[in-house]
C-alpha positions as CSV (number, residue, x, y, z in Angstrom):
1,M,11.6,19.9,-18.7
2,Q,10.1,19.9,-15.2
3,P,6.8,21.1,-13.9
4,D,6.3,24.4,-12.2
5,Y,3.1,23.0,-10.4
6,I,2.0,19.5,-9.6
7,F,-1.5,18.3,-8.8
8,E,-1.9,14.7,-7.6
9,T,-4.8,12.8,-6.5
10,S,-5.7,9.6,-4.9
11,W,-8.5,8.2,-2.8
12,E,-5.9,7.6,-0.1
13,V,-4.8,11.4,0.1
14,C,-5.2,12.0,3.9
15,N,-7.0,8.7,4.0
16,R,-5.1,5.7,5.2
17,V,-6.6,2.7,3.5
18,G,-3.7,0.7,1.9
19,G,-0.4,0.9,0.2
20,I,-1.0,4.0,-1.9
21,Y,-1.1,5.9,1.2
22,A,2.4,4.9,1.9
23,V,3.4,5.8,-1.6
24,L,2.1,9.3,-1.6
25,S,2.7,10.2,2.1
26,T,6.4,9.2,2.0
27,R,7.0,10.7,-1.4
28,A,5.5,14.2,-0.4
29,A,8.7,15.2,1.3
30,S,10.8,14.9,-1.9
31,M,8.1,16.7,-3.9
32,Q,8.1,19.6,-1.4
33,K,11.9,19.8,-1.5
34,E,11.6,20.2,-5.3
35,H,8.4,22.1,-5.6
36,K,7.8,23.9,-2.3
37,D,4.0,24.5,-1.8
38,K,3.5,24.2,-5.6
39,V,2.3,20.7,-5.0
40,F,-1.5,20.2,-4.4
41,F,-2.8,16.9,-3.2
42,V,-6.5,16.4,-3.8
43,G,-8.3,13.8,-1.7
44,P,-11.9,12.9,-0.7
45,D,-13.5,14.7,2.2
46,I,-15.2,11.7,3.7
47,W,-14.6,13.2,7.3
48,H,-18.1,14.1,8.2
49,E,-18.4,12.5,11.7
50,T,-14.8,12.7,12.7
51,E,-11.7,14.6,11.4
52,S,-8.9,12.9,9.5
53,P,-6.0,12.4,11.9
54,C,-3.6,13.4,9.2
55,F,-5.2,16.5,7.9
56,K,-5.2,20.0,9.6
57,E,-7.3,22.6,7.9
58,T,-5.9,26.1,7.4
59,R,-8.4,28.5,6.1
60,S,-5.6,31.0,5.2
61,L,-4.2,28.6,2.5
62,L,-5.6,29.4,-0.9
63,A,-8.1,31.7,0.9
64,D,-8.9,33.6,-2.4
65,W,-9.6,30.5,-4.3
66,Q,-11.6,29.0,-1.6
67,K,-14.1,31.9,-1.9
68,Q,-14.2,31.4,-5.6
69,A,-14.7,27.6,-5.2
70,A,-17.7,28.2,-3.0
71,K,-19.2,30.5,-5.7
72,E,-18.6,27.6,-8.1
73,G,-20.5,25.3,-5.8
74,L,-17.5,23.2,-4.8
75,R,-17.3,22.0,-1.3
76,V,-13.8,22.0,-0.3
77,R,-11.5,22.2,2.6
78,V,-7.8,23.2,2.3
79,G,-5.1,22.5,4.8
80,R,-1.9,20.5,5.3
81,W,-1.4,16.7,5.1
82,L,0.4,15.8,8.3
83,V,3.3,13.9,6.9
84,P,6.9,14.7,6.2
85,G,7.0,17.8,3.9
86,K,3.5,18.9,5.2
87,P,2.2,19.5,1.6
88,I,-1.0,21.4,0.7
89,A,-4.1,19.1,0.7
90,V,-7.5,19.9,-0.8
91,L,-10.2,17.7,0.4
92,V,-13.3,17.7,-1.9
93,D,-16.8,16.7,-0.9
94,Y,-17.8,14.8,-4.1
95,R,-21.3,13.9,-3.0
96,P,-23.1,16.9,-4.9
97,F,-21.7,15.4,-8.1
98,M,-23.6,12.0,-7.6
99,E,-26.8,13.7,-9.0
100,Q,-24.9,14.1,-12.3
101,K,-23.4,10.6,-12.5
102,N,-25.5,9.4,-15.5
103,Q,-24.8,12.4,-17.6
104,I,-21.1,12.1,-16.7
105,Y,-21.0,8.4,-17.7
106,E,-22.8,9.3,-21.0
107,H,-20.4,12.1,-21.7
108,F,-17.3,10.0,-21.2
109,W,-18.7,7.1,-23.1
110,N,-19.0,9.3,-26.0
111,L,-15.5,11.0,-25.5
112,Y,-13.4,8.0,-24.4
113,Q,-15.6,4.9,-24.7
114,V,-15.6,4.2,-20.9
115,N,-18.3,1.6,-20.4
116,S,-20.0,2.5,-17.1
117,L,-23.3,0.7,-17.9
118,P,-22.5,-2.6,-16.0
119,A,-21.1,-0.6,-13.0
120,Y,-21.8,-1.8,-9.5
121,G,-20.4,-1.5,-5.9
122,D,-17.9,1.2,-5.3
123,Y,-17.6,2.3,-9.0
124,D,-20.1,5.1,-8.7
125,E,-18.5,6.7,-5.6
126,S,-15.0,6.4,-7.0
127,S,-15.7,7.7,-10.4
128,V,-17.6,10.7,-9.1
129,F,-14.8,11.4,-6.8
130,G,-12.4,11.3,-9.6
131,Y,-14.5,13.7,-11.7
132,A,-14.7,16.1,-8.6
133,T,-10.8,16.1,-8.4
134,G,-10.7,17.2,-12.1
135,V,-13.1,20.0,-11.5
136,V,-11.0,21.2,-8.5
137,M,-7.7,21.1,-10.4
138,D,-9.1,22.9,-13.3
139,S,-10.6,25.5,-11.0
140,I,-7.3,26.2,-9.2
141,Y,-5.5,26.2,-12.5
142,R,-7.7,28.8,-14.1
143,F,-8.1,30.9,-10.9
144,Y,-4.3,31.4,-10.5
145,G,-3.6,31.9,-14.2
146,L,-1.3,28.9,-14.4
147,E,-1.9,28.5,-18.2
148,K,1.5,30.1,-18.7
149,S,3.2,27.7,-16.4
150,R,4.2,24.0,-16.8
151,V,1.7,22.0,-15.0
152,V,1.2,18.3,-14.5
153,A,-1.8,16.3,-13.0
154,H,-1.1,12.9,-11.7
155,F,-4.0,10.4,-11.2
156,N,-3.4,7.1,-9.2
157,E,-5.5,4.1,-9.9
158,W,-8.8,3.6,-11.8
159,M,-10.8,5.5,-9.0
160,T,-9.4,8.8,-10.2
161,S,-9.4,8.3,-13.9
162,F,-12.5,10.4,-14.5
163,G,-10.5,13.3,-13.2
164,L,-7.9,12.6,-16.0
165,F,-10.7,12.5,-18.5
166,Y,-12.0,15.8,-17.2
167,I,-8.5,17.5,-17.4
168,K,-8.0,16.3,-20.9
169,E,-11.2,17.8,-22.0
170,H,-11.2,21.2,-20.1
171,A,-7.5,21.9,-19.5
172,P,-5.6,20.0,-22.3
173,A,-2.4,22.0,-21.8
174,I,-1.9,20.3,-18.4
175,G,0.4,17.2,-18.8
176,T,-1.5,14.2,-17.4
177,L,0.0,11.1,-15.6
178,F,-1.9,8.0,-14.8
179,T,-0.4,5.2,-12.5
180,T,-1.9,1.9,-12.1
181,H,-0.5,0.3,-8.8
182,A,-2.1,-3.0,-9.7
183,T,-4.4,-3.8,-12.6
184,S,-8.0,-4.5,-11.6
185,I,-8.2,-7.5,-13.8
186,G,-4.7,-8.9,-12.6
187,R,-5.7,-8.6,-8.9
188,S,-9.1,-10.1,-9.7
189,I,-7.8,-13.1,-11.5
190,A,-5.4,-13.7,-8.5
191,G,-8.1,-13.1,-6.0
192,N,-10.4,-15.6,-7.8
193,N,-7.8,-18.5,-7.5
194,K,-7.1,-18.6,-11.1
195,P,-3.4,-19.3,-12.1
196,L,-2.2,-15.8,-13.1
197,Y,1.3,-16.8,-14.0
198,D,1.3,-20.2,-15.6
199,Y,-1.1,-19.1,-18.2
200,F,-0.4,-15.5,-18.2
201,T,0.0,-14.9,-22.0
202,G,-3.3,-16.7,-22.6
203,Y,-5.3,-14.0,-20.7
204,H,-7.0,-11.2,-22.4
205,G,-8.0,-8.2,-20.3
206,D,-11.4,-7.4,-21.9
207,Q,-12.4,-11.2,-22.1
208,M,-11.6,-11.6,-18.5
209,A,-13.4,-8.3,-17.5
210,E,-16.5,-10.0,-18.9
211,E,-15.9,-13.3,-17.1
212,L,-15.1,-11.6,-13.7
213,N,-17.8,-8.9,-13.9
214,M,-15.1,-6.2,-13.9
215,V,-16.1,-4.5,-17.2
216,S,-16.6,-0.9,-15.8
217,K,-13.5,-0.8,-13.6
218,H,-11.4,-2.4,-16.4
219,S,-12.7,0.0,-19.0
220,T,-12.1,3.2,-17.1
221,E,-8.5,1.9,-16.1
222,K,-7.6,0.8,-19.6
223,Q,-8.7,4.1,-21.3
224,A,-6.9,6.2,-18.7
225,A,-3.8,4.3,-19.5
226,H,-4.1,4.8,-23.2
227,F,-5.2,8.5,-23.0
228,A,-2.8,9.8,-20.3
229,D,0.3,11.8,-21.7
230,C,2.3,9.4,-19.4
231,F,1.3,6.1,-18.1
232,T,3.3,4.7,-15.4
233,T,3.3,1.6,-13.1
234,V,5.4,0.6,-10.1
235,S,7.5,-2.3,-11.1
236,E,8.7,-4.4,-14.0
237,I,6.2,-7.3,-13.1
238,T,3.3,-4.9,-13.2
239,D,4.4,-3.5,-16.5
240,R,4.3,-6.9,-18.0
241,E,0.7,-7.2,-16.5
242,C,-0.2,-3.8,-18.0
243,R,1.1,-4.9,-21.5
244,Q,-0.9,-8.1,-21.4
245,L,-4.1,-7.0,-19.8
246,L,-4.4,-3.3,-20.6
247,D,-2.7,-3.6,-24.1
248,K,-0.4,-0.7,-23.0
249,A,3.1,-0.7,-21.8
250,A,4.2,1.8,-19.2
251,D,6.0,4.8,-20.5
252,V,7.9,5.1,-17.4
253,V,8.4,2.6,-14.4
254,T,8.2,4.5,-11.1
255,P,9.1,2.2,-8.2
256,N,7.8,3.0,-4.8
257,G,10.5,4.4,-2.5
258,F,10.3,5.0,1.3
259,E,11.0,8.2,3.3
260,A,13.8,7.9,5.8
261,D,12.1,10.5,8.1
262,F,9.8,7.7,9.3
263,V,12.7,5.9,10.9
264,P,14.5,7.2,14.0
265,K,17.8,8.7,13.0
266,T,20.0,8.6,16.1
267,A,21.0,5.3,17.7
268,G,19.7,6.4,21.0
269,V,16.2,7.1,19.9
270,F,16.1,4.0,17.7
271,A,17.1,1.7,20.6
272,R,14.6,3.4,22.9
273,K,11.7,3.0,20.4
274,R,12.8,-0.6,19.7
275,A,12.8,-1.3,23.4
276,E,9.3,0.2,23.9
277,A,8.1,-1.9,21.1
278,R,9.4,-5.1,22.4
279,K,8.2,-4.3,25.8
280,K,4.6,-3.8,24.4
281,L,4.8,-6.9,22.2
282,C,5.9,-9.0,25.1
283,S,3.2,-7.6,27.4
284,V,0.4,-8.4,24.9
285,A,1.8,-11.9,24.0
286,E,1.9,-12.9,27.7
287,Q,-1.6,-11.6,28.3
288,V,-3.0,-13.5,25.3
289,L,-1.1,-16.7,26.1
290,G,-1.6,-16.7,29.8
291,Y,2.0,-17.2,30.8
292,G,5.4,-15.5,30.8
293,L,7.8,-15.5,27.9
294,D,11.5,-16.3,28.2
295,D,13.8,-13.3,28.0
296,D,15.3,-14.5,24.7
297,T,12.1,-14.8,22.8
298,L,12.2,-13.5,19.2
299,F,9.2,-11.7,17.5
300,V,8.1,-12.4,14.0
301,C,5.3,-11.0,12.0
302,T,3.3,-10.5,8.8
303,A,1.0,-7.6,8.1
304,G,-1.0,-6.0,5.5
305,R,-4.5,-6.5,3.9
306,Y,-6.4,-9.7,4.7
307,E,-5.8,-11.3,1.2
308,W,-5.4,-15.0,2.1
309,K,-3.6,-16.2,-1.1
310,N,-2.4,-12.8,-2.7
311,K,-0.5,-11.8,0.6
312,G,0.7,-15.3,1.2
313,I,-1.0,-15.6,4.7
314,D,-1.7,-19.3,4.0
315,A,2.0,-19.9,3.3
316,Y,3.0,-18.0,6.4
317,L,0.9,-20.0,8.7
318,H,2.0,-23.4,7.2
319,A,5.7,-22.3,7.3
320,L,5.2,-21.6,11.1
321,K,3.9,-25.1,11.6
322,Q,7.1,-26.5,9.9
323,L,9.2,-24.3,12.1
324,T,7.8,-25.9,15.1
325,D,9.6,-29.0,14.2
326,K,12.9,-27.4,13.7
327,P,15.7,-27.1,16.3
328,L,15.5,-23.5,17.4
329,A,17.9,-21.6,19.5
330,H,15.2,-19.3,20.7
331,P,11.5,-19.5,21.3
332,V,9.4,-17.6,18.8
333,V,6.1,-15.6,19.0
334,A,4.7,-15.0,15.5
335,F,2.1,-12.3,14.9
336,L,-0.4,-11.9,12.1
337,M,-1.2,-8.1,12.0
338,V,-4.0,-8.3,9.6
339,P,-7.2,-6.4,9.8
340,A,-10.3,-8.7,9.9
341,W,-14.0,-8.5,10.6
342,Q,-13.9,-7.8,14.3
343,K,-15.9,-6.1,16.9
344,G,-13.3,-4.8,19.2
345,A,-10.6,-5.8,21.6
346,Y,-11.3,-8.6,24.2
347,P,-12.1,-6.9,27.5
348,E,-9.6,-9.2,29.1
349,L,-7.0,-10.7,27.0
350,G,-6.4,-14.4,27.2
351,V,-9.6,-15.3,28.8
352,E,-11.7,-16.1,25.8
353,S,-9.0,-16.8,23.3
354,R,-5.3,-17.8,23.5
355,F,-4.8,-16.9,19.8
356,A,-6.4,-13.5,19.1
357,T,-6.4,-10.0,20.5
358,H,-9.8,-8.9,19.2
359,R,-13.3,-10.5,19.1
360,L,-14.0,-11.8,15.6
361,Y,-17.5,-11.7,14.3
362,N,-17.3,-15.2,12.7
363,P,-14.2,-17.0,14.4
364,Q,-15.4,-20.5,13.2
365,G,-15.4,-19.2,9.5
366,D,-12.3,-17.0,9.7
367,P,-9.4,-18.6,7.5
368,V,-6.7,-17.8,10.1
369,M,-8.5,-19.4,13.0
370,H,-9.6,-22.3,10.9
371,T,-6.0,-22.9,9.7
372,L,-4.6,-22.7,13.3
373,R,-7.0,-25.4,14.3
374,Y,-6.3,-27.6,11.2
375,L,-2.5,-27.3,11.8
376,N,-3.0,-28.1,15.5
377,I,-1.2,-25.0,16.7
378,Q,-1.9,-25.0,20.4
379,N,0.3,-22.1,21.9
380,R,1.4,-24.2,24.8
381,K,4.1,-22.8,27.0
382,E,6.4,-25.7,25.9
383,D,5.9,-25.0,22.2
384,R,8.9,-23.2,20.6
385,V,6.6,-21.2,18.2
386,K,3.3,-19.5,19.3
387,V,1.0,-17.7,16.9
388,I,-1.1,-14.6,17.7
389,F,-3.6,-13.1,15.5
390,V,-4.0,-9.3,15.7
391,P,-7.2,-8.6,13.4
392,S,-7.1,-4.9,13.8
393,Y,-5.9,-1.8,12.0
394,L,-2.8,-0.6,14.0
395,N,-3.5,3.0,13.9
396,G,-2.6,3.8,17.5
397,N,-6.1,3.3,18.7
398,D,-6.8,-0.5,18.4
399,G,-7.7,-1.1,22.0
400,V,-4.8,-3.5,22.8
401,F,-1.5,-2.2,21.5
402,N,-2.6,1.4,21.0
403,M,0.6,2.0,19.1
404,P,0.9,2.7,15.4
405,Y,2.2,-0.1,13.2
406,Y,5.6,1.5,12.6
407,D,6.1,1.8,16.4
408,L,5.6,-2.0,16.7
409,L,7.5,-2.9,13.5
410,I,10.8,-1.5,14.8
411,G,10.5,-4.1,17.8
412,M,10.3,-7.2,15.4
413,D,13.2,-9.6,14.7
414,A,12.0,-10.8,11.3
415,T,9.1,-10.4,9.0
416,V,7.6,-12.6,6.3
417,F,5.6,-11.4,3.3
418,P,5.4,-14.3,0.8
419,S,3.2,-12.6,-1.7
420,Y,1.6,-14.3,-4.6
421,Y,0.2,-11.1,-6.1
422,E,2.2,-7.9,-5.0
423,P,2.9,-5.2,-7.7
424,W,5.4,-3.6,-5.4
425,G,5.4,-4.7,-1.8
426,Y,5.7,-1.8,0.7
427,T,5.6,-4.1,3.8
428,P,9.0,-5.8,3.2
429,L,10.5,-2.5,2.2
430,E,9.2,-0.8,5.4
431,S,10.5,-3.8,7.5
432,A,14.0,-3.5,6.0
433,A,14.0,0.3,6.4
434,F,13.3,-0.4,10.2
435,H,16.4,-2.7,10.3
436,V,14.2,-5.8,10.3
437,P,15.3,-8.7,8.1
438,T,12.4,-9.8,5.8
439,V,11.3,-12.8,3.6
440,T,9.4,-12.0,0.4
441,T,9.0,-13.4,-3.0
442,D,10.0,-12.5,-6.6
443,L,6.4,-12.1,-7.5
444,A,6.5,-8.9,-5.6
445,G,8.0,-5.9,-7.4
446,F,10.3,-5.1,-4.4
447,G,11.4,-8.7,-4.2
448,Q,12.4,-8.6,-7.9
449,W,14.3,-5.3,-7.3
450,A,15.9,-6.4,-4.1
451,K,17.5,-9.5,-5.6
452,Q,20.3,-7.4,-7.0
453,Y,21.3,-6.3,-3.5
454,S,20.6,-9.3,-1.3
455,A,21.2,-13.0,-1.9
456,G,19.5,-14.2,1.3
457,I,18.2,-13.7,4.8
458,T,21.7,-13.1,6.2
459,E,22.0,-10.2,3.7
460,G,18.8,-8.6,4.9
461,V,16.2,-9.7,2.4
462,E,15.4,-13.3,1.5
463,V,13.6,-13.4,-2.0
464,I,11.9,-16.8,-2.6
465,H,11.1,-17.9,-6.2
466,R,7.4,-18.3,-6.4
467,I,5.2,-19.6,-9.2
468,D,1.7,-21.0,-9.4
469,S,2.9,-24.7,-8.9
470,N,5.5,-24.4,-6.1
471,W,3.5,-23.5,-3.0
472,A,4.9,-26.4,-0.9
473,E,8.5,-25.3,-1.8
474,V,7.7,-21.8,-0.8
475,V,6.5,-22.9,2.6
476,Q,9.6,-24.9,3.1
477,H,11.8,-22.1,2.0
478,I,10.2,-19.7,4.5
479,A,10.7,-22.2,7.3
480,C,14.3,-22.7,6.5
481,A,15.0,-18.9,6.2
482,L,13.5,-18.2,9.5
483,E,15.4,-21.1,11.2
484,Q,18.7,-19.8,9.7
485,Y,18.1,-16.4,11.0
486,I,16.8,-17.5,14.5
487,N,19.8,-19.7,15.1
488,L,22.4,-17.0,14.1
489,P,24.7,-15.7,16.9
490,A,23.6,-12.3,18.2
491,E,26.5,-10.5,16.5
492,Q,25.5,-11.9,13.1
493,K,21.8,-10.9,13.8
494,Q,22.9,-7.4,14.1
495,Q,24.9,-7.5,11.0
496,T,21.9,-8.8,9.2
497,R,19.8,-6.1,10.7
498,N,22.2,-3.5,9.3
499,A,22.3,-5.1,5.9
500,A,18.4,-5.0,5.7
501,A,18.6,-1.3,6.4
502,A,21.4,-0.9,3.7
503,V,19.1,-2.5,1.1
504,A,16.2,-0.2,2.1
505,E,18.3,2.9,1.8
506,K,18.9,2.2,-1.9
507,A,15.2,2.2,-2.2
508,S,14.7,5.7,-0.6
509,W,12.9,8.5,-2.4
510,E,16.2,10.2,-2.6
511,H,17.0,7.8,-5.3
512,F,13.6,6.8,-6.7
513,F,12.1,10.3,-7.1
514,A,14.2,10.6,-10.3
515,C,11.8,8.2,-11.9
516,Y,8.9,10.6,-11.2
517,K,11.0,13.5,-12.7
518,E,11.3,11.5,-15.7
519,A,7.6,10.8,-15.9
520,Y,6.8,14.5,-15.4
521,A,9.1,15.4,-18.3
522,F,7.5,12.7,-20.5
523,A,4.0,14.1,-19.8
524,L,5.0,17.7,-20.5
525,Q,6.9,16.8,-23.7
526,A,4.0,14.6,-24.9
527,E,1.6,17.4,-24.4
528,N,3.9,20.0,-26.0
529,S,4.3,17.8,-29.0
530,K,0.6,17.8,-29.8
């Protein structure tokens, strides 16, 4: 049993913020292949000053419904999400619903016992956006008479859960799916430097929500997981987390795939893009460092959100320090491509800082800069390992590289993502897809999955065992894995790059979309059985 129509929503539809953007934007092509233009992504219309670079409005799409939506007081724009597959996207301005938020909160407390009373921060905006997505889906559903069709509505993360509650109440025939990509409590426990894993079975989600002031977010996430027709999560490690902290096991595990369309297909184009990336990486590095690099210099990087412990940034820097003491066949420039609190690119690279590409608001208090000083990393010409901090989103308009992240990733020789908390782990998967060998951990969903296909760095993916109490061993393991790869002969390096791509191919949406089809069927069958 498969749906005729699919609605899906996330705060990251046409809005590149984090990893969920990669999930949805790369999966869209597979969804369009199966359900051409019967897929409707619903996202936030936050583009009031500038337009989203990945959305193109098309007034002729759903033109008759747009007129009806205006009569209903909905502020929407319809167009195409400019990703492979170019699915239909509906952006909704949720701000008019803010005036009703207290009534909405009271209503869903009565229906679903969602406790919004202690809410603060981004809870109001996110919940009201979620509510607005439910109104939009219900409006399209009724306007086009889809009651006679098989329809599912998919809600990603707690920020959209109010949309799920709305659909359950107003269009109960729609099969609902709710995906938690990372539980709010699990992320908070890890982010507050509590030992998530050593005492895992001792944690209770409701109790920790009280302690960490996360009651409202946890409440809406937990209730969405329990009331959805199909509850999914992205990995076995996060399913364990859901069972413990949300008191609900996933009905289907839906691992995150990657769309091959993002990687150049022909050898000639791939080689050209890689050469362009390496030329840019070398040019920026030489400007920051203030001297030329040897022709055989290798480039290493980590990237992602600036989560010091969760993303393993601390372990990465300490491993680079250990690497400086090892006999290396090539000099190394290691990048940290992690957005931070910065005020723009340096007008002239290398004049004010030999370590960063952008001006930080608080360089003395920044953890990366502090650790570089603590480790006495000096970036001298004679040093075999140099470290460069890129504290900016690499969206093609950062003022230094002015190239998107993927266009730089293809030029790397190796990557390191030693995560402590990582429900899936797109960054190592993306790296492998671009033929770049990577180091990750078995606390990442991708790392756990990849162990069945790769036994070490020479097979494309090094998966390090990590627990709460072995941080020093993790650091040492990273340094040894990098040393091993750096010292490989050129032919073996190429074999390793090919092996990384082969692992990534097994995680393509071509293979993983079947899990979503299982989830759709589960939701439809659950709804039909009521």
